[in-house]
Steps between C-alpha positions, in 0.01 A plus 500: 500500500164611627477839670375487865135607555420817689387290796836311510695828476305653791616203712864561435572698818323238720695231318830673594381519862414130500834411349673694771300334774548153349883534463585689807190534714478879445238746381505810290598798718648842462874466527705823506828308455385372163454856375860567602657180381281436184547663166244743360215662686439863439343631820154520649394248766719201562399199289359180622807276509496129546709402802562190690421473864789466747379150591583368156859391546718374222866414458506669163636859476209730430434805294213733584182350333383718208383485142739416230483529114588215268546482124588865472708576183870506587533799261229758439313444816434878520314483167293183566138615563424215747811561705438882500142448630640300793770749569262801480266322738783428739606866499144636535372244755812464707523128456864400478620249235799281502725468190381257232654160458581345160165315481371143504756255621669732757467436872239774550273392214495123520158365402419803291625380161151574353549874553586693187604867531548701810322374814478583868574240764491495871847442643485357848858570573586138569726357236361149551145605437413551128334821391133511437341672199292801583425666164616527152457750217510870547141556616519187715799632682335837534195345659704297747712795623198725520328237713798475732500879541128509550513240771747723698270807454169336561539527887553871465195547270701476181332405175484136391534334170153525334316366196518841321879485499481147369269612206747779410790255499304283259436809292876573483577141396216442254434843352766757558808289421357349178401846379840650569683203345306509173501864380328429169228259623463660835475870398128505599574287801769738625263792482227310676738370771652844573155652511395239762801567717458884481126469587598298811770744591256793487257316733594257767838386362608164358375224729368761735843525672704708265745778580295712270272677394716818531501689710441227758623388836877517513717203602222248400655177389388378159307173460633200317288601208654849489843353496422255214322764287741791557802274438360348184425845364839634594682204329303576178541866526552679179393229262155328471362684800492828299629695801436833323128447556527421865320733741684687772338265755617183328849634449525600856367157611770314302777746597419476876510117521724390211649813339863453390620745769239420769664388826310166514588406148872603538511287820330206322749512217789490748335228692444282181864528419600400853254206513610355173678167549869496427605398155647156446869487573699615201672229300847543340460646157806450279378778262511758782849651528429649844723362769266630766201319350695177435652475852164606655322228309737226621472622863116517476479147365729365769302675778168367368644148484647522859199688647181441289288736712733797439311601186176592687695722748555789257878521548686651200775261414770706323871487462718808533845587390757470779648832619824320589623282210717302753186330626344421159332639190139477625322436824147404612375638834171316529601261778428729788146624404401154385619347826299748700178432300527126502589502867181713578288247311667196652598382155882463539625155398653286776860594579483853359561713807656818363505721191854368425371138498208605273749672266715178497191298400455726200868469410474124516209505255683725255811283509288189433347654191635385163647739252174534313321633808799708617743595225600821674580477876804341659720533814199547734562571865309639802631815652408696812143476626383301190622674190542251216800602291587363157699552179408476131629194319792582263330316212188722542722808474682368193163432332399864559819644354485262203146630434633850470761383244244294306243784484729794482299661780431442865196281562185703550316455827184279466267804552652677193347449156651552166502880523266770387198281432161669440186401674237632739659332801851621406469882469715708737494885489811662633464882561845656529719799417214750465668835437308820458455675165700825456746391769840332463548149639702547816660279765161453660391302202807266506366241742158451354644476150771236566306305760201492266712371202650227713159393635361493140794281380460257799125472439558445127756231584235334713271479198273796567345727235640824632346837418770765569303817585650842525230691689636852418353814648364657180180659624395747766482861589875562444448478124304824494814692617731304260274566199486875585875522554570334169263725323689805648851371451454345157225712340591402141517121547289275281475129571278243331592200727724330234852605604762397246785671676505783236346843482172640389152401614618172653800637690488512871636809696854453619433445865840373606429470873158387602574566874582866432200532277277365774650714775468818289135421429438440871667827595275693257198315638586595857595863430243615246128498580412552137722214389334281754151601399571421138670172593195388684286578195741290293427200735132541420568523135734196497241283681233623259706390199621839368712438193783735569538389860501135405769569229722667761427229753600227249816690405609525867440130533710426187787720614496323842496153335816581311672593823368195681627275218856622562484335843309194391747432212793526738347254748337260246161580631192383306170665602167591343364831592147524629465818687247663724319656204402152372283438797325844515181394315484178704466673834136594498382140457721396788340763730153393380581130574605586858184718539277214382650280766427761768871557572529865415508747784439863405712712734491866579529707180363215283817285474412140418697261718529132570593385853685163517561287807785591740551846348379828643575685186278421198573471131373814333353392162382848415610832646252762622554704186421197288854424404690180521828409676739208553237301687252530210760403237638205700157356555419531136841345410459193729158433358627525140794275567279225663193524280648597161852363515372206706800519723516259799808664649565871538834639610553868589852631559513844661670653802404372836303818596220382270449173684187612681351635183535170326367311803182702465486455124537125540238491785250701293548265203418206727202672643348568164562147396756561214761301695453149615758428772531139386567566138667843501824610643566871566856611594638840585880508511587813695856606476715720718699819424828549308706710741811705480793475741314738731209251536260724315352458152772477243545840329766695312750717699287800408192332656326420170341167418748264323388428143493126446679524161787693655531249783524209262751678269724576801512131585606413149763782497654372817495139377650604172799669687548196704514270206749719314717506806497124529574476128806730538625264773440193280220370716217535248414246227301733277588724212463876495192461276336284769566729799187722462257222443651295791491810722137549424409142589700517825400851598129459447520150662676643797220756562235234461661238716585746777125562535361156425724312746308664788155443647295758302346633817841628630670830437858509373781749455594556138875459444683467167812374679320214671287391202798504266734310737654179353476330838201420717133458406496719190409439133865575409627212710232263358574606138874446555425154655295403202765624258762302689309178458452561125872586467593166654272328252656692211850410612391139523436508128797714400771336720367148548277427209188438702206675322220506759243618248581219259494243780160626621362436160671164455362155559738212544445151375300406813253781433607688811636849524805577711425508874618698788648303792494652849784397732683789662330689787503825311350330192219363717445847665472665157271222364276542812474875443402445142213290615377781726386692189155353486427577868625863459252544215218340707581736792502799267161412355354495847573869579638628168811648664790466258761499782451120536652454157781747588576299818506182300725655233751640748521170694545313170786740398669427835471129458636531148793700617581243768474224239743654252744593786501158666458272199745511204289507188735535198745214462340289773388138450144629570533784258208416269262453788615814671474707186138383469442611864640846410269523207190382695574767757543773232174390337317532834653835571392632156143390573508697826644806331217485246233471773649808667522693174882512508701463181777242541838523345704201386837664559629809675 
């Protein structure tokens, strides 16, 4: 399609005015209500808004007249250059935009089938009057919105759209974009284009109406050419544009208008997401095991059949689990908001006079669907003010349980891949545990360690390539005193860094208690000025690479690792150490990069800081004495993980007091351009405190910090005593040789589950009695429930000759494996809970809180207990089917135990 000429584009605003007059007898005027009711608009003078005069009467319900986008991508609108140009213009010029419609063929875009790509149309607000095209293409929409804004400002002496701006827009389209898109061919073109822009910025500005040169008049609104050029450079930042060669003026120019953290750009991104048309209604996908997705898809289809205009209203059509199972399994609450919107537009079908009647219309459509369109919902009814209640078909539940038996595992949610796949778009870095060298792991490390392990397992199950990073504290000024103390306490040691557990040059000193060693060193440092002086010299020597200091430092790290491994082995933790020392030589280049971007602020004393939005306290990248701290290391770490490891998702698991620190780290990474909000995800999981019965941090009776290895061993010791007591009463089904191993699985599992079942952000009181209880929401109860199911399956084989494992592998003459049949109410309830697995995983992947899986597991165990209590399994006519149901439940429970890092036991 031919591009409009400059002359035609200049007539766009007048065309909009004529359209308004033709359809409603109105003229373009300033309308304050449009600024309030429209979407977008970032300030400045009110825009010129097409309105219809009061004399133009119509029986159609009206919306405020405004500009609307069409053909915007349903997904990725915030990365589409054309859409972003329109949104940035809307924000900067204060011209509101209405949400986009699906495109040609919809009511608002009739007669515009020739349009390809995003376009701007004038929406009269009258449903019976088709929309009129105003402009298409990014620069075309920029021109149109700039003209509308200029028309409003002309009366107040505001600038008008001029030929110079038009020339610069042509430069952006014909010279700048091609040069940036072809880095090899356009290398010379890039240099020439950038030089031309910089020359203009240093004189009169791009198009003569720019926000720059700097310093310039503040609050000046950029021209359409500024928007186009700055946005194009911003979108190509870091690649062909050779940003390192940009002048300060050019960088400031781009950052002010379209920098990743500039207010106009942030607002434009949000606006683009909001304006994107709703996705097509989901269709039922038989490969997706999610009950929420399946039921939502059926409701969405029914609503779009009953009310075709619902799609353009932006209402989220979702089903929800019923809180009260007496009313149903799932419900849809869309009737009330949909009724309100359709009523406001005058689009309600005849006879629909209440939300309840609208809901009944939806129910009628669902009931009329054949089984291919709706294989899932049944027993639909309307409740209360318009809630649509339903139940899941028994056959659908049976199919789900049979899938577990067929596959030997619960069906993975659709968003989960095969597990652990490599690839640039698949890398997740999880930063957890993070103890300090020369210190014992204590109860304060418990939550980060076990939450981190569970998060890693969940992400691996979802198909991510997970990098498990242990960011240990192995660098800093404290090592000067530790080195000096070791020299004094162990003057004859000799260590070559190759410890073999023996004696001689490779033997490490017998430091049996790292915590005592550290405390003694700190006491000497505080009490002796000479010791302190020498310690500080050791720091300088260590950082300079002194051989002896490095050997001692390495030895302290190795001793500490041996102690850490005692904890990790008990808890089945797998982690790769990458401590603070690894990033030390990477910090100077990070500081230099921030400095090149003009983001470094040198404070009193010479400290180099970076201020981020919404924070009064800066990140200190370099101290006044030239040293580095946590801020320096974490900025170097986040760059390394994104740029070198190519991670798209970073997860940090620390105590909640570091939340503000990581907010600043994330904000700084976005400011510098390392993080793209659309393709990167940054999470900080901040956890609460483990408390004693007194509500304070959990400590020993003497007030000392509780060593983590002692805490874990105590849990096992208590569990071992309990098992032996049960064995003496004839209640245990394990031999004496199995007691310790079973106690380890249950004791460690109890400690883990007691923590994981809570929202990480909450504090909790540590209690051996509660976590080792055989009743209630504990790992002990769950492990007993699992063992009970497997015991029933074992008895089925021993006492009744039904070998579930053999039957699962068998195929009968018809080529079909044995099937589970759901008839009893408790059978149905258990089968329903088994199908909740996929949704519990989906929910966990949204926020990475393992307690969702714990909740699912506990509810499943309760449903299983009710089933075996109310339904006779062994010796019943339904024995084979019910044994399969027991096994399917046990399989699902084992999957959950594995995701939580809890060892299961087959018998207790």
